[in-house]
N, C-alpha and C positions, 0 to 999 in steps of 0.2 A: 676240507677243501670242496665237498660236494654236497653236504648236508644243508647248507644255508642258502637261502633265497639272494637274489642280486641286491635287494635292499638291507640284508642283515649281514653282509660280508665285511670282515675286517681287512686292514691293510696285509695282516701277516698271511692270511688265507688267500688273497689275491697274489701276493708275492710267491707263496708256494706253488699256486696253481700256475702262474705265469712261467716260473723257473723249469717246473717239469715238463709242461706241455711245449715251451719254447726248444728245450734241448731236445725233445722227441722230433719236432720238426726239423731241427738242425741236422740231427743225424740222419734221418730219413732222405733229406734232399740232398744231403752230400753223397750219401751212399747210392742214390738213385742216379746221381750225376756220374759217379765213378762205373757203376754197374751197367748203365743203360744209356749215357750220355742224355738225360732227359730230366727236367725238373718234376719233382715228386710232391713237393710240400705246397705248391701254388700253381695258379693256372695261367698267369700273366703272359709267360713266354709262350704258353702252347696257343694262346689266341693269336699271338704274333705269328707263329708258325702257321697256323691255320690260314691266316690271312696270305701268307706266302704260297702256300699249295693251292688255294683256290686262284690265285693270280696264274701260277704254273700249271694249273689244270691237273694236279696229281690226286686223281679221285680216290685212289685207295687211302692215301695219307689224309684227305679231307675228312673220310669216314672214320679213321681212327682217332682223329683229334677231335672231331665232334662226340665221338664216344666218351673220350676221356673227359671233356667238358660236362658232359651229362653225368659221368659218374662223380665228379666233385659236387655237382648240383644235388645229385641224389643222396650223396652222403650229408650234405647240409640240410636237405629237406628231411630225411629219415630222423637226424639227430633233433631238429628243431619239433618235428611231430610227435616224437617220443616225449620229449620235454613238456610239451603242451599236453599231452595225454595222461602224464602220470604226476604231474606237479601238485595237482590237488590232493593226491593220495600220499606222496612221499617225495620231498625233494631228493633225497639220497637216492631213490630207485628210479625217479626221473632223469638224473644226472649220471648215475652209474651205467645204466642200460647202453647208451652209446658208446661209453668207455670199453665195456665188455665186448661189442661187436667189434670195435677197432682192434681190441686185443686178438680176438678170433682171426680176422683179416689178416693181420701183421704176422701172427703165428703161421698162418697158410702160406704168406710168403717166404717167412724163414725156413720152414720146412721143405717147400717146394723147390725152393731157390738152393738150398743147401745140400738137398738129396736127388733131385731131378732134372733141375734146370740144364738145357741142352744148348743154350743161346740161340734158339731159333727165333726169327722175326715174330711169329705169333706168340711165342712164349713171353718174349720181351713186352710186346704190347699188353698181354694179360697182365703181367705182374705189375708193370707200371700202372694200369688202370686199377687194380687192387690197391695199390699204395695210395693212389690219387683219391679214390673213394674214402679210405680210412681218414685221410687228411681233411677231406670235406666235413666228415663227421666229427672230428676234433675241432676245427676252426670254428664251427656253428656252435658246438657245445660250450666252449670256453668262451665266445663272444655272448652267448645268451646268459649264462651263468653270471659273467661279470657286469651285465649290462652294458655290453659294447666295449669295455675298457680294456680287455685282453683279446688281443689277435695274434696268435702264436707264429704265424709264417708270414703274414703280409707286411713285409718290412717297409715297402713304399708308403703304406698307409700309417705305419709306425713313426717313420721319421716326420711325415705330414702332421700328425697328432702330437709329436714331441716338440717340433718347432712351435706349433700354437699353444703348447702348454708353458714352454720356457717363456715365450713372449708375454703370456698371461701372468706368469709367476713374478717377472722382474718388472712389469709396466708400473708406472708410478700410480696409476688408478687401480691396481689389483684389488681384488676382494677375494676372501675365502682363500688366502694363499696355503693354507693346510691342505686342504682338498686338492688343490692344483699340484702342491709339491708331492703329495701321495701319488697322483697319477704319473708324474715323471719318474718316481721311485719304481713304479710298475712297468714302465716303458722301458727304462733303461734296464731292468731285470731281463725282460723279453730279449732285448737285444745282446746282453752280456751271455744268457745262457743259450740262445740261438748260435751264436759264434763258438760257444764252448762245445755245444753238441756238435756243430758242424766240423770243427778241428777233431773232436774224438771220433765222429764217424769216418773221416778220411783216414786217420791212423789206424783204427780198428778195422776197417773194411780191408785194408792192406794185410792184416794178420788174420783175421778170421772169415774173411769173405762173405759169404751170405748169412753165416752165422750170427753176424752182428744184428740182425733183425730179430734174435732172442733177446737182445738187450733191451730194446723198445718196449715190448709187452712187459718186461719186468719193471720199467719206470711206470708205466700205466698202471700196474698193478699195486704199486706203492701209494698211488693216488687213491686206489679203492680202499686200501688197508688203512690209510690215515684216518678216515671216519668210521670204520668198523672198530678199530683197535680199542678206543676209549669205551665204546658201548660194551664190547666183549670183556674188557677189564672190569666194568661196572657190575655186569651181570655176574661174573665170577667172584667178585667181592661180595655181592648181594646174597649169593648162594652159600658162601663160607660162613658169612654172619647168622645165617639161618641153622646152619648145622651145629 
């Protein structure tokens, strides 16, 4: 899923990346809503809340929401900068480093939330900020890897793109219908797995509380392992053939 450039990706690889990252977004967003009554996988709602607090002149809340927006921006910036810096060396290294950072951040959320969280306002704001930063990392990465095809949590943009793709697919003058059809498959996969992740996030949070955030790094680790496992198997087979 991470070893190929955006030009060399197959439909299967895009579907796997879309399903795994969309489920992560669904889980984190619903868990964030239950735990903090705040969106954590996208920032559209936060911009609206920021505008409201500006009107009401709630200066502390204005600062908090600005910081959250900047954290999402920082995650996207760092992810893109890493990919740009290392893609000429190794696509896997360039694509895996943002995922590793995301895993570390979400493990912090899981450990802190499960063991130390006291439900204070400052703790709530810090944990939300950490999750938003991790989602900025993920959204930028998957969009870059897929050439803008996969956006794992922006469902407004997803429905917009899906509507355009379906119109292009069924139009009498449509060309390259296979390419458009593949885009539709990917977008429907994102929608379906986001919904599955959201439902699971709601159900599992009621059972495991903050421990649910341990499941999310596990999903991300499978993304890293997918590309490593064939290489490791090849090296192992080669070593046995020489012995």
